Every structure is written in structure tokens, then in C-alpha cells.
C-alpha positions as CSV (number, residue, x, y, z in Angstrom):
1,X,2.1,34.6,-134.9
2,X,2.7,38.2,-134.0
3,X,6.3,39.2,-134.6
4,X,8.4,42.3,-134.5
5,X,12.1,42.7,-135.5
6,X,14.3,45.6,-134.5
7,X,17.6,46.2,-136.2
8,X,20.1,48.7,-134.8
9,X,23.6,49.5,-135.8
10,X,26.2,52.2,-135.4
11,X,28.3,53.5,-138.3
12,X,31.5,55.5,-137.7
13,X,32.8,58.1,-140.1
14,X,35.2,55.6,-141.6
15,X,32.4,53.2,-142.6
16,X,30.4,53.4,-145.8
17,X,26.7,53.9,-145.0
18,X,25.6,53.1,-148.6
19,X,27.5,49.9,-148.7
20,X,26.0,48.6,-145.4
21,X,22.5,49.6,-146.3
22,X,22.8,48.0,-149.8
23,X,24.0,44.7,-148.2
24,X,21.0,44.8,-145.7
25,X,18.7,45.4,-148.6
26,X,20.3,42.7,-150.8
27,X,20.4,40.1,-148.1
28,X,17.2,40.7,-146.3
29,X,15.1,42.6,-148.9
30,X,14.6,45.6,-146.6
31,X,14.2,48.8,-148.6
32,X,16.7,51.5,-147.5
33,X,13.9,53.9,-146.9
34,X,12.7,51.6,-144.0
35,X,15.8,52.6,-142.0
36,X,15.9,55.7,-139.8
37,X,19.3,57.4,-139.7
38,X,20.3,59.8,-136.9
39,X,23.6,61.6,-137.0
40,X,25.3,62.4,-133.6
41,X,28.7,63.8,-132.8
42,X,31.4,61.3,-131.8
43,X,34.2,61.5,-129.3
44,X,36.3,63.9,-131.4
45,X,33.2,65.5,-133.1
46,X,33.4,63.0,-136.0
47,X,29.9,62.0,-137.2
48,X,28.4,58.8,-136.0
49,X,25.3,57.4,-137.6
50,X,22.7,55.5,-135.6
51,X,20.7,53.4,-138.0
52,X,17.6,51.5,-137.0
53,X,14.6,49.8,-138.4
54,X,11.5,48.2,-137.0
55,X,9.8,45.4,-139.0
56,X,6.3,44.1,-138.4
57,X,3.9,41.5,-139.9
58,X,5.0,40.0,-143.2
59,X,8.3,41.9,-143.4
60,X,9.3,40.7,-139.9
61,X,8.4,37.1,-140.8
62,X,10.3,37.4,-144.1
63,X,13.4,38.7,-142.3
64,X,13.4,35.9,-139.7
65,X,13.0,33.3,-142.4
66,X,15.9,34.7,-144.4
67,X,18.1,35.4,-141.4
68,X,17.9,31.8,-140.1
69,X,18.4,30.3,-143.5
70,X,21.5,32.4,-144.2
71,X,23.3,32.4,-140.8
72,X,26.3,30.1,-140.5
73,X,25.1,26.6,-139.5
74,X,27.3,26.4,-136.4
75,X,25.8,29.7,-135.2
76,X,22.3,28.5,-136.0
77,X,22.8,25.4,-133.9
78,X,24.4,27.5,-131.1
79,X,21.4,29.7,-130.9
80,X,18.9,26.9,-131.3
81,X,20.4,24.7,-128.6
82,X,21.0,27.6,-126.2
83,X,18.1,29.9,-127.1
84,X,17.3,30.8,-123.5
85,X,20.8,32.4,-123.3
86,X,19.8,34.8,-126.1
87,X,16.4,35.8,-124.7
88,X,16.3,39.0,-122.8
89,X,12.9,40.5,-121.7
90,X,11.1,37.8,-123.8
91,X,13.0,39.0,-127.0
92,X,15.6,37.0,-128.9
93,X,18.6,39.3,-128.9
94,X,21.3,38.5,-131.5
95,X,24.4,40.3,-132.7
96,X,25.9,39.7,-136.1
97,X,29.2,40.9,-137.5
98,X,28.9,44.1,-139.5
99,X,32.2,43.5,-141.2
100,X,31.2,39.9,-142.3
101,X,27.9,41.2,-143.5
102,X,29.7,43.3,-146.1
103,X,31.0,39.9,-147.5
104,X,27.4,38.6,-147.2
105,X,28.3,36.2,-144.4
106,X,26.0,36.1,-141.4
107,X,27.8,35.2,-138.3
108,X,27.3,35.9,-134.6
109,X,29.7,38.5,-133.1
110,X,30.0,40.6,-130.0
111,X,32.4,43.1,-131.6
112,X,31.2,45.9,-133.9
113,X,27.9,44.2,-134.4
114,X,24.5,44.8,-135.8
115,X,21.9,44.2,-133.1
116,X,18.9,42.3,-134.0
117,X,15.9,41.9,-131.6
118,X,13.2,39.4,-132.6
119,X,10.2,39.7,-130.4
120,X,7.0,37.6,-130.3
121,X,4.6,37.4,-127.4
122,X,5.4,34.7,-124.8
123,X,2.5,34.2,-122.5
124,X,3.9,31.3,-120.4
125,X,7.5,31.9,-119.5
126,X,8.6,28.3,-119.5
127,X,7.5,28.0,-123.2
128,X,10.0,30.7,-124.3
129,X,12.5,28.2,-125.6
130,X,9.9,26.2,-127.5
131,X,8.4,29.3,-129.1
132,X,11.7,30.7,-130.4
133,X,12.9,27.3,-131.5
134,X,9.7,26.9,-133.6
135,X,10.2,30.4,-135.0
136,X,13.8,29.4,-136.0
137,X,12.5,26.4,-137.9
138,X,10.1,28.3,-140.2
């Protein structure tokens, strides 16, 4: 199955870049060098870091397997049962808490979140739910 995962997050000047990248590496086995980091000026000219990564092939499959095995069970069931609510432009769009990640807890969050987009080709729109639910089971 063709698969691509995009990870995006924003770090403010008060947040520790190394700590966040280390947790992403430890939890998901993504080498820090696979992340692109762009610094932009914030509201009061404080530095803001835009951090992103795009995973393909085996690394994308490994990420998805680890992600769904480590996410809180209640969140897993919420996503699984309502997968169509999380699909935008045929991609599964999830947000996990950046703060909880530091404690190595994966939980869905809308505030201060790490954005994760899991994308696989869906050729028949009414099969979207089935395709992503199968992906979550692997």
C-alpha cells in the first residue's frame, strides 16, 4: 500500500527543540536529520521554529504502526469509529498533544498540537473509511 506521512509542528522560543525532537526520535524512530527546521520571526520578533518531516515507504508504514499502537486506546477507538470525521482531502488528519508527547503519552488534542497527515490513495470515495480502518489495524 502506498503511504505518505507528513508531520508538522510549531515550536515557540520557550520550548526546547532538542527535547521535542528527541521524543519524536525515541517514540517513532525518526532520525532528527529527517526533520526540516525553518526559523521565522514571531509576533514580538521572538524566534518561532517550523518543524516538518515527510515519511514515505517503509518509514511511513513503521510510523503508522507505532502511532496506532501507542496512542491512548480511547483516542484510537474515537478515530477508528469516526474515521470519516478525520479525513480531509483523502488524508487522515490527526493532531496530538505536543505537551503530552514530552511525557511519551500520545493523545488527540486541538491545542498546541503536532499535526500528522497520513495519506494513502483512495480511488473510490465511499471506500475511504474501510481503507483507513484497515491501515489502523496493521
